[in-house]
C-alpha positions as CSV (number, residue, x, y, z in Angstrom):
1,M,8.2,-7.0,-7.6
2,A,5.3,-4.6,-7.7
3,V,5.1,-1.1,-9.0
4,I,2.6,1.3,-7.4
5,V,0.5,3.6,-9.6
6,A,-0.3,6.8,-7.8
7,G,-3.7,8.5,-7.6
8,I,-5.9,5.5,-7.8
9,T,-7.5,5.5,-4.3
10,S,-10.5,3.2,-4.6
11,L,-11.2,-0.2,-6.0
12,V,-14.0,1.1,-8.3
13,Q,-11.6,3.7,-9.7
14,H,-9.0,1.0,-10.3
15,V,-11.4,-1.2,-12.2
16,Q,-12.7,1.7,-14.4
17,H,-9.2,3.1,-15.0
18,L,-7.9,-0.4,-16.0
19,K,-10.7,-0.7,-18.6
20,T,-10.3,2.8,-20.0
21,Q,-6.6,3.6,-19.7
22,P,-4.6,0.3,-19.3
23,D,-1.4,1.9,-20.6
24,D,-1.2,4.1,-17.5
25,Y,-0.3,0.9,-15.6
26,R,2.7,0.0,-17.8
27,P,6.0,0.9,-16.1
28,K,8.4,3.1,-18.0
29,R,11.2,0.7,-17.3
30,C,11.8,-2.6,-15.7
31,P,12.2,-2.4,-11.9
32,H,14.8,-5.2,-12.0
33,C,17.2,-4.2,-14.8
34,G,16.0,-0.7,-15.9
35,V,15.3,-1.4,-19.5
36,G,12.3,0.2,-21.1
37,G,9.6,-1.3,-23.2
38,L,7.9,-3.9,-21.0
39,W,5.4,-6.2,-22.6
40,H,1.9,-6.8,-21.3
41,H,2.0,-10.3,-19.7
42,G,-1.7,-10.8,-18.8
43,C,-3.4,-10.2,-15.4
44,Y,-3.8,-12.1,-12.2
45,T,-6.7,-11.8,-9.8
46,R,-6.4,-10.6,-6.3
47,K,-9.1,-10.5,-3.6
48,A,-8.3,-7.0,-2.5
49,N,-11.2,-6.2,-0.2
50,R,-11.3,-8.5,2.9
51,R,-14.1,-6.5,4.6
52,G,-16.9,-8.1,2.5
53,L,-19.2,-5.1,2.9
54,T,-21.1,-5.9,-0.2
55,R,-21.1,-8.6,-2.7
56,D,-19.6,-6.6,-5.6
57,T,-16.7,-5.2,-3.5
58,D,-15.7,-8.7,-2.5
59,E,-15.0,-9.9,-6.1
60,P,-11.5,-10.5,-7.2
61,I,-9.7,-7.5,-8.8
62,L,-7.5,-7.8,-11.9
63,I,-3.9,-6.7,-11.5
64,P,-1.9,-6.2,-14.7
65,R,1.5,-7.9,-15.2
66,F,4.3,-7.0,-17.4
67,R,7.4,-8.8,-18.6
68,C,10.9,-7.5,-19.5
69,Q,12.2,-9.2,-22.6
70,P,16.0,-8.8,-21.8
71,C,16.0,-10.0,-18.2
72,R,12.9,-12.2,-18.5
73,K,11.4,-11.1,-15.2
74,T,7.9,-10.0,-14.5
75,C,6.4,-7.2,-12.4
76,S,2.9,-6.3,-11.5
77,C,1.3,-2.8,-11.2
78,L,-0.8,-2.2,-8.1
79,P,-3.0,0.9,-7.7
80,E,-2.3,3.1,-4.7
81,V,-5.3,1.7,-2.8
82,I,-3.9,-1.9,-2.7
83,P,-0.8,-2.6,-0.5
84,P,1.8,-5.0,-1.7
85,R,2.1,-8.2,0.3
86,R,-1.0,-7.5,2.4
87,H,-4.6,-8.8,2.4
88,Y,-6.2,-5.6,3.8
89,L,-6.6,-2.3,2.1
90,W,-4.6,0.7,3.3
91,D,-7.7,2.4,4.8
92,S,-8.4,-0.4,7.2
93,Q,-4.7,-0.5,8.2
94,E,-4.7,3.2,8.7
95,L,-7.8,3.1,10.9
96,S,-6.3,0.2,12.9
97,L,-3.0,2.1,13.3
98,L,-4.8,5.2,14.5
99,L,-6.8,3.2,17.1
100,I,-3.6,1.5,18.4
101,I,-1.9,4.9,18.7
102,M,-4.9,6.2,20.6
103,G,-4.6,3.4,23.1
104,V,-7.5,1.1,22.1
105,S,-6.7,-2.5,22.9
106,L,-6.1,-5.0,20.1
107,N,-9.0,-7.1,21.3
108,Q,-11.4,-4.2,21.0
109,I,-10.1,-3.3,17.5
110,A,-10.4,-6.9,16.4
111,L,-14.0,-6.9,17.6
112,L,-14.7,-3.8,15.5
113,F,-12.9,-4.8,12.4
114,R,-12.1,-8.0,10.6
115,P,-8.3,-8.3,11.2
116,S,-7.6,-10.6,14.1
117,R,-5.6,-9.3,17.1
118,H,-2.7,-11.4,15.9
119,T,-2.7,-9.6,12.6
120,L,-3.0,-6.3,14.3
121,R,-0.1,-7.2,16.6
122,R,2.0,-8.2,13.6
123,W,1.2,-4.9,11.9
124,W,2.1,-2.8,15.0
125,K,5.3,-4.8,15.5
126,R,6.2,-4.2,11.8
127,H,5.5,-0.4,12.2
128,R,7.7,-0.3,15.3
129,S,10.6,-2.2,13.7
130,C,10.6,-0.1,10.5
131,F,9.9,3.2,12.2
132,A,13.5,4.6,12.1
133,L,13.9,4.0,8.4
134,Q,10.4,5.0,7.4
135,A,10.5,8.2,9.5
136,F,13.9,9.1,8.1
137,H,12.6,9.0,4.5
138,L,9.3,10.6,5.2
139,R,11.0,13.4,7.2
140,S,13.3,14.0,4.2
141,C,10.3,14.4,1.9
142,F,8.0,16.3,4.3
143,S,9.8,18.8,6.5
144,S,6.8,19.2,8.9
145,L,7.3,15.7,10.2
146,G,10.9,16.5,11.3
147,R,10.0,17.8,14.7
148,L,8.3,14.7,15.9
149,I,10.4,12.1,17.7
150,G,8.2,9.3,19.1
151,I,6.4,6.7,16.9
152,R,3.0,7.7,18.2
153,D,3.4,11.4,17.7
154,F,5.0,10.9,14.3
155,W,2.3,8.6,12.8
156,L,-0.5,10.7,14.3
157,N,0.8,13.8,12.7
158,C,1.7,12.1,9.5
159,L,-1.8,10.6,9.2
160,Q,-3.4,14.0,9.8
161,Q,-1.4,15.3,6.8
162,M,-1.9,12.4,4.4
163,P,-3.5,9.0,4.1
164,L,-1.4,6.0,4.9
165,S,-1.5,4.9,1.3
166,Q,0.2,8.2,0.2
167,A,2.9,7.8,2.9
168,M,3.6,4.3,1.8
169,L,3.6,5.4,-1.8
170,Q,6.3,7.9,-0.9
171,L,8.3,5.3,0.9
172,H,8.0,3.0,-2.2
173,R,9.4,5.8,-4.4
174,C,12.3,6.1,-2.0
175,E,12.8,2.3,-2.6
176,V,11.9,1.4,1.0
177,I,10.0,-1.8,1.4
178,V,6.6,-1.0,2.6
179,P,5.0,-3.2,5.2
């Protein structure tokens, strides 16, 4: 299970923050059993940037892990910029979502960006299947989203107000599984 640390919106910021203030990543309590005082349990590497724009951004990123002594389970702490269970950063997913909403074909988006049309189709299908639950929780947190009914109008308005990473962070705080 991953815990998302808010306010870290770039990979460079994550690397610097992890070096200078590693305790900011330590969860206050175990996400499994709720007990406090998790132990640092090393790090694992994750290739977070699939775009490969430059050599240094394509290097693996360290993700800190923590272990709960009573329940013996581990959790990792991701910065806001890296989505859980996804290979692409939130900004590339946000741009793809906006292009899909604006009516650009999946083939054209796949030619512009690295995700294949199959990946893009899977992302859009996931957004459609989770729309009711996600919209409910986001509307309860942001009243300005309450007037929008359709998925396209809702996400277009939501992404004008905040980045996708912030919307997904809010869903994570509401204990909704983010795509």
